[in-house]
N, C-alpha and C positions, 0 to 999 in steps of 0.2 A: 509458363510461370517458373517451372524448376530451373530452366537455364539461367533465367534472370537472378534468381535467389542464389544459385551456385556463383555466378559472376560477381554478384554483390559481396558475397562471402569472402571471395578471393582478391576483391580489389583493393589496390594499394592507393591510398589517399593522403598525400603529403601536400597540404596547402602552404602557400608562402608565408614563412615566418611563424608557423604553428606546428608543434609536434604532434604526429598522429597518435591519438590515443589508442591503446590496445583493445579497449572494450567499445563494442558497438551496441547501441541501444535504439530500438524502433519505438517511435512515439506516435500514438493515434493523434493526428493533426486535426481530426474532426470531432473530437470527443466533448470538450468542455462547452459550458453555456456561451462563450464567446470565441469559439473556434473559428479560424486557426491562429488568432493573434497571440494569445498566451503560450500556445504550443511552439509557435515560431521563436518568439522572443525568448522563451525558455531554453529552447534548443541553441539559439546562438549564445546565451550566457553559459550554458553548460560546456559548449564547444570551446568557447574562449577560455575557460578555467580549465580546460583539458579533462574534464569529467568523463567525456566518452565522444565518439564519433556518432553521429545521430541520423537516423533514417526517418524523415517525416513521411508518415503514410496517410494517403488520402487523395482527394481530387486535385491533380497536378495543377490545373490553372488556378484554382483558388489558393493553394500554397505558394505558387510562384508570384501571384499578385501581392501576397503579404510579404514574401521574402524581398520584393522589389523595394520595399521601404526601408530596407536594411542593407545597405551596399556591402558592409563588412562581411555578410554571409557568404558572398563569393569566395572569401579567403578561408574559410573555416571548413572542417570536415562534416558538412551537412549535405545529404542527398534527399531526393524526393523518390518515393515508391508509389506509384499510382494504385488507387483503389477506388472503384467507381460508386460504391454504395456507403452509406452512413446509417448507423443504428441510433435512433433518437433516444432521448431520455424516456419516453412515453411508450415505446414499444415493448411488448411482452418478450421476456428473453428467449423463451423456448422458440417463439415463431421467427424472431430475428435470426437466431443461430441457424435455424434450418434454411430460412428463405434468402439470406443475405450473404452468400459465400464469398462475395467480393468485397464485403464492407472493410473499412479501415481497421476495424478490430480484428477481424478474421485474418486479414493479410498481414498485420503486424505480428500476430502470434504464429502465424505460418512462417515468417521470417526467423523467429526463435527456433521453431522446430527444425528447420532446415540448416541452422547454423550460421545464417546470415546476420543474426543479431544474438547477443547474449542475454537480452532482457527486453521487456515490453513495458511501456507506460501508457496509460489512458486515463482521461478525466471523464470518461463517458459512462453510459449505463452500467451500474455495478452488477446487476443480475446478469446482464448480458456479458459482461466481462468475465464472470466466473463460468457461466455456462460455456462460452466460447473457449476459454482456456482449458476447461476440462475435456471439450470435444477435440481441440486441435492439438493440445500438448498431452493430454492424458493424466490421470491422477497417479500419485505414488502408490505403490502396493500397500494395502492396508488402510488407504484413506478413501472414506465414502463420500465425504464432502470437504472440498478445500475451505479454508476459513481466512478470513482478514484479520490481521494482527496489528493493532494500533499502539503507539507509544505515548504514554500519559505522564507529564512531569509530576513530581512529588515535592513535598514540603522538606525532604532530606536532601541537603546539597549534594549534587552529583549522582543522585539516585532517580531512576525512572521506572515506571511500571508497564507492563504489556497487558493489553486486553484483547482477548480472543474469544468470540468472534464479534466483529463490530458491523455486521451487515450482510454478509454473504448468504446466511442461512437463517431465515427467520422462523422456521419451524424445524425443530431438532429433536433427536432421540438421545437417550442417555450415552449410548456408545459414541455419538457424535462428539459430546463434550469430553468423553475420554480421550478421543483423538486429539481434540483442540488442546487439552492439558499437556499432552506429550509434545505436541508441535510448538506450543507456546514456551514450554520449559526449555526445549532445545534452542529455539530462537533467542530466549533471554540469555542463556549461557554463551551463545555466539556472538551477540552484538554487545553485551555488557561485561563479558568475561566474569560472569558470576558462576562459581563452581556448583553451587547447590541453591538455586532460586527457590524462593517460597511461593507455593501454588495455592491460591484460594479460589473457592467457588462463590460466585456472586449471588447472594440471596437476600431475604428480608430479615434475616437474624442470624446470629453466630451459632445458635443451638443446632445440633444435627437434625432435629425433627422439624425445623422450620423450612418454609418454602413450598413449592409446589411438587407435583408428582415427578416432573423432570429433574428438579434439582436433588430431591430426595434419593432418587434412583441413581443419579450421576454421582452423589456424595459417596455411595457404596463402591462404585467402580473407581473412583479417584483414590479412595482410601486403600484399595488393593494394589495400586500401582507403586513402583519403587521411587516415587517421587517425594519431594519434601512438601507434602500436602499438609496444610495447616488448618483445613476445615473451611467453613463458610466464612465470608466477609460481607459486609454491607456496603451501600452506596458510599457512605462517608469514609470508607477505607481506600477509595480508588486513589486519592491523592495524598494520603498520609504515610506512604511508604511501608504499610504494615505487610504487604505481599509484593512479590515480583512480577507474578503472573496472576491475572485475574481471568477466569474461565466463566463464560456465559453464552447463551444462544445468541444468534444475530440480531433478534428483534430487540431484546434488552440491551445488548451492546451498542446497537445503533442509536437508540434512544439516548443512552448515556453519553455517547459521543456528541450527539447534536446538542444535548443539553449543556455540555461543557463548552462547546464552541459558542453557544449563545451567552453562557455566564461570562465567558472572556470578553466578548465584545461589550457587554454591559459594563463590566468593571473598568475597561479601558475608557469607555465613553464617560462613565461617572467620574472616574479619576481625573481625566482631562478637563472635564467640565468644572470640577471643584477647584482645581489648580488655577484655572484661568479666571475664577470668579472675582478676584480682587488684585489689586495692584501688588500687594505684598505676597499673595500667592503666587502671582505671576513671577516675582523675583525668586521665590523659592523654587518654582518650576524650573527656571533657567539654571539654578545652581544644581538642581537634581535631575537635569535632562538625561545624563548618561544612565543614571539608575533606572529612569522611566524607559529609556530605550532598551535596556537590558531585560526589564520586565516584560515589555511587549514582544521582544524576540524570544523569550523562554516560553511564552504562552502562544505564539503565533503558530498556527497549524502549518503555514506555508513554509516554515523552516524545516518541517519534517517531510514536506514533498508529497508523501503518499504513503499508503500502507501495503505491505507485501501480501499477496495471495499465497499462503502456505498450503502444501499439500499437492502441488502439481509438479509435473516433470518439466520444469523450467521457471523462469523468472518473469512475474508479472506484477507491476505496482499500480494500485488504483488509487488515484487522486480525487480530490473534491470537484464537483462539477463546476464550481465557482473559482476554480484555481486561477491564480495570476501567473506571470512569468516566473516569479521567485519560487513558487511551488512547483511548477514544471521542472524548472532547473534542479531543484533539489530532489524531485522524484527521479530524475535521470541519473543524479549522483548516487541515490539510494539503490537503484536498479543495477548500477555498475558495480557498487559495493557488494550487493547481495550476490551477484553472479560469481564474484571472486571467493566469497565465503565458504561455498560448498555445504550451505545449510540444508538444502533439499536432500543431499547424499546422507547427512547426518540424521535427518528425520526418517528416511527410509530405513536406515540401519536400525534406529531405536524402535520404530513400529515393529519391524521383524523380531527384534530382540524381545520385546514385550509381548509378542504373539497377539498383537491387537489386529483384528481383522475389520473389514468393512461392514458397517452396521446393517445395511438393507440392500445393497446392490453390489454386483461385481464391479471391479475397477474398470473404468472406461478406457479404452486404448485410443491412441491418437488417430484422428480421422480428419479427412477434408470435409 
């Protein structure tokens, strides 16, 4: 496997009529609910736009069958890397990581570790993705648990907020939230060029005394950091732009994320239904179609592609299990941009500077 990874890393790929992208992204072609169709179609779109060279990782015969439906793929910087096993959505992460060393997830992350790819994208089992990334790539010094950071739109034009964690860690200690705050603050500075992001702790009230044991203890730790910590924020503050970084455990964050996705779908359905109810409204809808399209795009999670797993020695983007081709395309773009940003190095430097140590366990070293 090592020789194959090395040859892939050094391979020169210049398809007819298309410029060779400098960044290579490995995609778990077996991850999503409808795999490998969204992964293949998303890879084709990303390669056509020049976002990246793509390595589709998974069962060769299955991927080849899907690629055969898209003749243009032969002209694009897309290759297949075989992986014989698949981690399903229902498998326990710990067992899958140990038992399936040749899974598409494991092989894809190994490509990143060996330098054959600069990033990895999966729409597969989130828990398995975090556990496998931590095992194969290793965690950054000072990081006990990597976390998923999602971008939320706000009511302030041109402003977005980052929520961390949104599902990688359902049970957390206060020190974990301390690490999340530092990683989220660095991520916000890097992608939004915000020199002093406002950091808030998600709780059930703004008062310092509100919340549970976890949030109250985390409050004290965050207050002691040299960050622009503004205290507790409530659920209604997620979208109003009050803060730039929202810190929470993965259980709360994932519930908030899924509720938000459900609300967006409900609003879109109700708005469309209302606009199409009468002829007058239909005329108005035609006149406002562009505004409606902009509204959909602003709230459409597929435009964000996926969320980065912060705190690992490499780039891994986790997408929604129901991702379509557009989501995979954008996840590949995000992975390529993330790999060029040097955010991981900045996180490692900041954690060292703040003398933040792993909360409960030694840093995992990369291993097969």
